[in-house]
N, C-alpha and C positions, 0 to 999 in steps of 0.2 A: 396712414396709422394703423397699427396692428389693432385687431379687434379686443384684445384684451386691455390694450392701452385706453382704447376708449372708454370701455366700462370703467377701468380704475379711474379715470380723469372724472368721468360722470359721478361715480360714488364719492369722490373726494368734493366735488362741487357740492353735492347733497349735505355731505357733513359739514362744509364750510358755511352752507345756507342755514343750517341749524344754530351753529354758533352765532351767526349774525342775528338771527331771530331772537335769541336769547337777549341781545342787547336793545334790540327794536322789534317787538312783535308786530308782525303783519299778518293778519287773519287769511288774507288771500293767498300769501305764500304758503302759510300753513296748509291749507286746502289743497295746494298743488302737492305738497310733500305727502299728503294722505292719499291722493289719488296715485302717485307712483308707487307708494308703498304697498297698495291694494292691487294694483293692475299691471305694474311693469312686467314684461316677459322675462327678464333676466334676474334671477332669485337673488344675487348679491346687491342688485340695485334696489330692489324691493327692502333687502335688510338695511342698506345704507339710508334710504329715506326714512325707515322707521327709525334708526338712531338718531337720524337728524332731527326728527320730532322730540325724541327723548331730550338732545342736547339743547332744543329750543324752548323746553318746559311749556309748550303750548297745551293748555288743558282742553282745547276744543277737539284735540285729538284722542283724549282718553277713550271715548265710546268707540272710535272707530278701532283703535288699537286692540280694545277689550274684545271686540267682536273679532278681529282676525285671531287673537291669541285663542279663542274658543272654536273658530270654524275653519281656519285655513289648512288646507291640505299639506303645505310644505312645512315641515318641523322647523327648518332654518327660519322660516318667516315667523312662525310660531314663537321661537326663542327671542328672535330680535324684538319682536312687539312686547314680549314679557320684560326684556330688559329696558326698552324704552318707557314702558309704564313706571318702573322703578325710578327712572331718572327724572320723570316729569314729577313724580312725587304727590300725586293726588291719591288721598287714602280710599276713593271710590274704587279704585283698581284691586285693592285688597283682596276681595271674594273671588275675583275671578283668577287672580295669582294662585291663590291657595288651591282653588279647584284644578288649577293646570299642574301644580305641584304633586297633588294627590292623584291626579287622573292620567296624566301623560306618562306612558312608558318609555319615552326616549330620555336617555341621559342628558342630552345637549338641551332639551327645553326644561327639564327639571332644575338644571344648574342655573338656568338664567332665570327661571322663575324665584328660585331660592335666593339669588343675588338681588333681585328687584325687591322682594319682600324685606330684605336687609336694608335696601335703601329707603324703603318706607318705614323702617323702624318698627315693624310689627312684632312686638316681642311674643305675642301670643302663638306665634307660629314656632317658636323656639323648641319645644318639645318635639314636633314633627321633624324638624331639620337635626336635631340631635339623633333622633332615630334613624333618619336616613343616612347621617355620617357612619354610624356604626353597622348598619346592616346593608347599606347598598353593595352591589357587588362591581361597581364601576368606579376605577380610581379617580377618574376625572370628576365624576360627581361629588366624591369624598373631598377632593382639593376645593371645589368651588364652594360646597357646603360648609366647610371649614372656613374659608374665607369670608363667607357671608355671616356666620356666627361671629367672628373676629370683628368684622367691620361694625356690628352692633355695640361692641364695646362693654356689654353690660356684665360686670364680674359676678352676677347672680346666675348666670348661665353655667358658670363652673361647677355648680352643685348638681345641676342636671348632667352634665358631662361625667362627673364622678360616678352618679347613679348608673348612667348607661354603661360605664366601664366596668362597673360590678355586675350588672345583669348580663352581659353577653361576653362570650369569649371571643376576644378580638385578636385578628391577626396583627402582624408587627407593624404593618403600614397604617392601618387603622389606629392602633395604639400610638404610634407616632405622631398622627394627626391630633389626636387627642391631647397628649402632653405638650405639643407645641401649641395649641390653641389656648390649652389652660395657662401657659406661660404668658401667652399674648394679652388674655384677658386679665390677669392678675398683675402686669408690668405697671411700675408706676404708682402702686398703692400698697399698703400694708396687706399681707396675705393672712387673712383671719384662720385659715387652716392651721398655718404655723403657729400663731398665736396660741392656738387652743393646745397644740402640741406642748408648747412651752409652760402652759399653766397646768400640765398633767392630765389633760382630758384624755379620754378614750376614744377620740376622734379616729385615731389610726386604726383602731379595731374595728370601728363602724365603716371605714374606708380603706380596706387593705392597699388598695391601689396607690394610696398616698406614697408608699415607699418608692414607686417609679417617678413621682415628682420630685421627691427629694432627690434621687439619683440623677436627675436632669438639673439640680441646682436651683429648683424654685422656692 
């Protein structure tokens, strides 16, 4: 069997084990996944073990994954550990994920940390995510941060997006992300911004960018 095929088979087994542990938690099997996530020579296998732990929801892995997120040399490993922590859903991981989001310079790790915080539904991080959305020079980071904010699904986020759109001069791609994200957050509910316009409010003067939203049919 080709070496890549062996790695792919092993990685799929690790992910399958994570799904199985979700249905029937086995602490010893979780420890095996932790061991692979920490020590295996192949980086994709380490990542698969971390995601397997995330799928399992195994809370005994939180401290190990948090340690790897803070100290692992491999950025791919740090990113997978961040996402796994979000999937497990333990609020104890929040502080470490926030530190990773603000400290790690690599876009891949930042995006995984952002998505993990969204999975934890930590709304306190919204201002930081919005700033990252409008200021990052990495297109992938913008996409993942927009996805993270959309996943939170809180229409109150729109206010912060509009404020950021007013404070910064945005390129076309970032503007498109902001408008699309706003549409997602407001879909399926009355849009208070349009209600206020209908009532003769000066909201359009307060937020000139509203014209863009109207143009997109929000």
